[in-house]
N, C-alpha and C positions, 0 to 999 in steps of 0.2 A: 417241500420246504419253503417257508415264507422268505421273501426277499431280504428282510432284515437278518434272518438267520443265515442266509447265504453270505451276506456281507460279513457278519461276525466270524463265520467259519473261514472265509477267505483270509481275513486278518489273522486269525489264529494260526493258520497254516503257512501263510506267506509273509506276515509281518506288515510293516508300514506300506500304505497304498494310497494312491490318489483317487479322487472321484472319477476322473476320466478313465482310468484303468478299470475301475469297478463297472462303469457304464459299458465299456467294451466287453468285459467278461460276461455280463448278464444281459446284454442287448437292451439296455435302458438308456434313457436320456441322461446327460450329465446333471441337469436340473433335478430330475427325479431322484437320482442317487444322492444329491446334496440334501434333499428333503429327508430322505431316510437317515442320512448321517446326522442331520440336525436333531432328529428325534432321538437317535441313539446317544448323542451327546447330552441331550436334556435328561436322559435316563441315567447318565453317568457311566455308560458302557464304552464310550470311545472318546478320545480327545485328539487334538491335531497339533502339528508343528509346521510352521511356515519355513520352507527351505529356500534360501536365496539361489537364484540362477544368474547366469551371465547376462542374459538379455530378458527384459520384461519383468512382470510381477513375480514375487516369490510363489513357489508351488506348495500347495497345502497337502501335507501327508497325514493320513489318519491312522491311528493305532488303537488297540484295545487298552482300556484301563485295567487296573487290578480287579475291579468289579466285573469288567467284561471277561477277563480270563476265568473268573469264578463261575461264569455261565456254563462252562464246559465241565461236565461231571467228573469228579474224582471218584473213581469206582469204589463204592462202599467205604468212603473215607472215614466217617465217624465210627462205623462198626470196626474198621481195621485198627483205629487208634484205641478203642475200648479193648480189643483183643490183645494188642501189644501191652497195654497197661496191666491187663489181667495176667498175662503170661509172665511179665517181669515181676509182678507182685507175688506170684506163686513160686516161680522157679529162679528168680533173680536175673541179673544181667547176663550171667553165663548161660543160663538156660534159654534166654531169648536169643542170644547169639547163635546157639546151637540150632535152634529152629530156623533162623534166617539162613544159616549155612546149608541146612538140609533143603530148604526151598531153592537155593542157588544150585545145588547139585541136581535136583530134580529138573530144574530149568535147562541145565546143560545137557542132560540126558535127552530131554524132549527135543531140543534144538539139534543135537547131534544126529538123531534119527532122521529129522527132516532134511539135513544137509549131507546125509551119507552117500548120496549118488553124485554129489558135486565134485568136479575135478579142478576147478579154478577158484581163486579168491572172489572174483566178480560173481560167479554163480552162487557161492555161499552167501555173499552179502545181499544179493537180490532176494534169495529165499528168506534170509534173516529179516530183511526189511519188510517183506510180506507178512511174516509171522508177527512182527512188532506192530504193524498196521492193524492186523486183526485183533491184537490185544488192546488197541485203543491209543497207541502212542503217536498217531498221525505221522508215521515214519516215511522217509524218502531217502533215496541213495543218490549221492552226487559224486562226480569224479573230478579231481583236481590234479592234473598231470598224472603221475604214477600213483598218487594217493586216492583213497576213497573217503568220503565223509558220510557217515550215517547220521541223519538228522531226525530228531524226535521233537515235533512241534507241540506235543502235549504229553503230560505225565499223569496217567490214570491212578497212580498211587502217591500223588504229591503230598497229601495231608499226612499219610502214614510215614513217608520219607522225611518230612519235616520233624515228626515226632521221633523217628528212629533213623538217623543218617546211615546206619549200617546197611539199610536196604539199597541206598544209592551206591555204596561201595561195592556191594555184591553185583549190582547191575554191570558195573565196569569190569569186574573180575570174570563174570560170565562170558562176556564178549572175548576177553583175552584168552581164557581157557578154551573157548570154542575154536579160535583161530590158531592157537598154538604159539610157540616161541619164535616161529618164523616171521611173525608180524607183531607190530606194536600198536596198541590201541590207546589213544590219548583223548580225554574228554576236554575239549577246548571251550565249550559253552555249557552252562548248567542252570536249569530252571530253579533249583533250590537256592542258588546263589543270586537269584534275582534277574537272570537273563531270560529272554523270550523263549528260548528253546534249549534242548540239550543237543550237542553236536560232538560226535566221536570221529576223530581222524584215524584212519587205518593205513599204515605204511609198512613196508618191508623193514625188518630189523637188521638186515645185512648191511 
C-alpha cells in the first residue's frame, strides 16, 4: 500500500490526526508526512484545522474531506441503487420493505450461528465486530465502563442507505434482535447524518 493510501486509511479509521502522529505510525519524518499531506490537500482529499493549545503554536489536525471519504468504495453502490429503484418500481414500497426485512432476517440468522458458542456479551460483540470488519465496515469494539461501543468507521452500503433509509433502520434492529431484550442498543453517531462514523452503544437494559 502506498504511503498516501496508508495516510488516508488511517484518517478514515481513526479520524482527525496530526502529522507527528502519522510520522510515528509509519516511521517517517514529520517533514515527509507534511509533504504527503500537502499533496493530498492539493487534490482535495484532506483539509486541516488548527487547534489552540495552552502553550506554543496551535496544533494542526488533518481530516478527510467529503471527496476523501468517497475514495473508500461503497460496495456496488450504483448497482444497489438501480436494484432498489427497480424493485420499488415493480413491487412498490411495500414490496421493497418486505425484501429489506427478509435481508435483515437472513443477517440475524447468519450472525446467530456465528455467536452460538458465546457465553458472554463481550464474546458476542467481539465476534460481531470481526464479522462486520470482514464485511467492510472498518469495525472496532471499545469498552466504556460497563458499556460497550461498536464503532463502524466506514459504511460499504452508504449510497444504497441514502436512497433507502430503511436499510439503516434494519441494521440497528439486527443488533438489537441479536442481543435480545436484556441489552439496549443505541446508535449515537451516524454516517448518513453527516458524522464521521456510526457508533452503537450497548448497555444492560436492567
